[in-house]
C-alpha positions in Angstrom: 0.0 0.0 0.0 1.2 3.5 -0.7 1.6 6.0 2.2 -1.4 8.0 0.9 -3.6 4.9 1.0 -2.4 3.8 4.4 -3.2 7.2 5.9 -6.8 6.9 4.5 -7.3 3.7 6.5 -7.6 4.3 10.2 -9.4 2.9 13.3 -12.8 3.7 11.8 -12.2 1.7 8.7 -10.7 -1.2 10.7 -13.9 -1.3 12.7 -15.8 -1.9 9.5 -13.3 -4.5 8.4 -13.7 -6.3 11.8 -17.5 -6.2 11.4 -17.3 -7.7 7.9 -15.0 -10.5 9.3 -17.5 -11.3 12.0 -20.1 -11.6 9.3 -18.0 -14.2 7.5 -16.0 -12.0 5.1 -12.8 -13.9 5.6 -14.3 -17.1 4.2 -16.2 -15.9 1.2 -18.5 -13.2 -0.2 -21.0 -11.8 2.2 -23.9 -9.6 1.3 -24.1 -6.2 3.1 -25.7 -2.8 2.7 -24.4 0.6 3.7 -27.5 1.2 5.8 -26.9 -2.0 7.8 -23.3 -1.1 8.4 -24.3 2.4 9.4 -26.8 1.1 11.9 -24.1 -1.2 13.5 -21.6 1.7 13.7 -24.1 4.4 14.7 -23.1 6.4 11.6 -24.7 7.8 8.4 -25.0 5.8 5.2 -22.6 8.2 3.5 -20.0 7.6 6.3 -20.4 3.8 5.9 -20.0 4.1 2.2 -16.8 6.2 2.4 -15.3 3.7 4.8 -16.0 0.8 2.4 -14.5 2.8 -0.4 -11.3 3.4 1.6 -11.0 -0.3 2.5 -11.4 -1.2 -1.2 -8.9 1.4 -2.4 -6.4 0.1 0.1 -6.8 -3.5 -1.2 -8.2 -4.8 2.1 -11.5 -5.9 0.5 -13.2 -6.5 -2.8 -16.8 -5.8 -3.5 -19.5 -6.0 -6.2 -22.5 -3.7 -6.1 -25.9 -5.2 -6.9 -29.4 -3.8 -6.9 -30.1 -4.5 -3.2 -26.7 -4.1 -1.7 -23.2 -5.3 -2.3 -21.2 -8.5 -2.1 -18.0 -8.1 -0.1 -15.0 -10.4 0.6 -11.9 -9.6 2.7 -8.6 -9.9 0.7 -5.4 -11.6 1.9 -4.0 -8.2 2.7 -7.2 -7.4 4.8 -6.7 -10.6 6.7 -3.0 -9.7 7.3 -4.1 -6.4 8.8 -6.7 -8.0 11.0 -4.2 -10.6 12.2 -1.7 -7.8 13.1 -4.5 -6.2 15.2 -5.2 -9.5 16.8 -1.6 -10.0 17.8 -1.5 -6.5 19.3 -4.4 -7.3 21.5 -2.9 -10.7 22.5 0.2 -8.8 23.7 -2.1 -6.5 25.7 -4.0 -9.3 27.5 -1.6 -12.2 27.4 1.9 -12.8 28.6 4.5 -14.7 26.6 2.6 -14.1 23.3 4.2 -16.0 20.4 3.8 -16.1 16.6 3.9 -19.7 15.2 5.3 -20.0 11.7 5.5 -23.2 9.7 7.6 -24.1 6.7 10.1 -26.4 5.1 13.9 -26.3 5.3 15.6 -25.0 2.1 19.2 -24.3 1.1 20.3 -20.6 1.2 22.8 -18.8 -1.0 25.5 -18.8 1.7 25.4 -15.1 2.3 24.4 -15.6 5.9 27.7 -17.3 6.8 29.7 -14.2 5.6 27.6 -11.5 7.3 27.2 -13.3 10.6 30.9 -13.7 10.9 31.7 -10.0 10.4 33.1 -8.5 13.7 30.7 -5.5 13.8 27.8 -8.0 14.0 29.5 -10.6 16.1 30.2 -8.3 19.0 26.5 -7.3 19.2 25.4 -10.9 18.9 27.5 -11.8 21.9 26.3 -8.8 23.9 22.6 -8.8 23.0 21.8 -12.4 22.2 24.2 -14.0 24.7 26.1 -16.2 22.3 28.4 -16.3 19.3 26.2 -17.7 16.4 27.2 -20.6 14.2 28.5 -19.0 11.0 25.4 -19.7 8.8 21.6 -19.5 8.9 18.9 -22.0 8.9 16.6 -21.1 6.0 12.9 -21.8 6.2 10.5 -21.5 3.2 7.3 -20.4 4.9 3.8 -21.8 4.1 1.3 -19.3 2.6 -0.6 -18.9 5.8 2.6 -18.3 7.8 3.7 -15.7 5.3 0.5 -13.7 6.2 1.0 -14.4 9.9 4.6 -13.2 9.8 3.5 -9.6 10.0 2.3 -10.2 13.5 6.0 -10.3 14.6 5.9 -6.5 14.4 3.9 -6.5 17.7 6.7 -8.4 19.5 9.7 -6.9 21.2 12.8 -7.2 18.9 16.4 -7.4 19.7 18.0 -4.6 17.6 21.3 -5.1 15.9 22.9 -1.7 14.9 24.4 -0.9 11.6 28.1 -0.2 11.5 30.9 0.6 9.1 34.6 -0.3 8.4 37.2 1.1 6.0 35.5 -0.5 3.0 31.7 -0.1 3.4 28.7 0.5 5.6 26.6 -2.4 6.9 23.0 -2.0 7.7 21.0 -2.7 10.9 19.1 -5.9 11.5 16.4 -7.1 13.9 16.3 -10.4 15.8 13.5 -12.2 17.7 13.9 -15.1 20.1 12.7 -18.3 18.5 12.2 -22.0 19.3 12.5 -24.6 16.5 10.4 -27.8 16.6 10.8 -30.6 14.0 8.0 -32.9 12.7 9.4 -35.5 15.1 8.9 -33.3 18.1 12.6 -32.4 18.7 13.1 -28.8 19.9 15.9 -26.2 20.0 15.2 -23.2 22.2 18.3 -20.9 22.0 17.7 -19.5 18.6 16.7 -16.2 17.0 15.2 -15.1 13.7 17.2 -12.5 11.9 16.4 -10.1 9.1 17.7 -6.8 7.7 15.8 -3.9 9.2 15.1 -2.7 5.7 14.8 -5.8 3.6 14.0 -6.6 0.0 13.9 -10.3 0.7 10.7 -12.2 0.1 8.4 -12.5 3.1 8.2 -16.2 2.5 11.9 -16.7 3.6 12.8 -16.9 7.3 16.4 -17.1 8.5 17.3 -18.4 11.9 20.6 -18.2 13.8 21.8 -20.2 16.9 25.0 -21.1 18.8 25.0 -24.5 17.0 24.5 -25.8 13.5 20.8 -26.4 13.6 20.7 -28.9 10.7 23.1 -31.2 12.6 21.5 -30.6 16.1 18.0 -31.4 14.8 18.9 -33.8 12.0 17.3 -31.6 9.4 17.5 -31.8 5.6 16.0 -29.9 2.7 12.2 -30.1 2.6 11.8 -31.2 6.2 8.9 -29.5 8.0 9.6 -27.3 11.0 7.6 -25.0 13.3 9.3 -21.8 14.4 7.7 -20.2 17.5 8.8 -16.6 17.7 8.3 -14.5 20.8 9.5 -13.5 24.3 11.6 -15.9 26.4 
């Protein structure tokens, strides 16, 4: 979404999106009318119509107008926004909130080994994570539902890794989150962290995990093995 579009969608529009989800809009088309939404929100028909238009413009829902109302369905982006709201409320009312992500092991490009071994990052890993990571990352190809759920990590408390520079170049900042890895056989590894550049162009379906040990060996993992990564406070 563009910044202009994001600014047009606020708490009032999210209230309409939540109402549509409660009516079943996450699972298929639901038939609604502006007057019915206006009654539920104690607002005018014009206000209800404007909120629907803003949600549609932001790509959070799709709708088709018919003679006696409109058919509406919440998009994947709309579901992502609602899940992020849900995770925020979980952190308000629950302790130790976690985000569970599922996927399969995949081979990376080997870049993680190089960057994790750089001294400017290593010092911070030891200070802030409490360990010197194995030089390499465990790469997880996330399932589609976990790609959408990943945005909920923004409601968790990150461990920041600052950017730094040497004589040759500048290295950007990164963010880490505590993580526990569980295999399909039920084996677990708790002293791990997800890691991602603070400003990343990587695909959201790729998750990288670091740990003191080589996770593939510790957990007996191979490409295409299924894992669950529980991200959250420890």
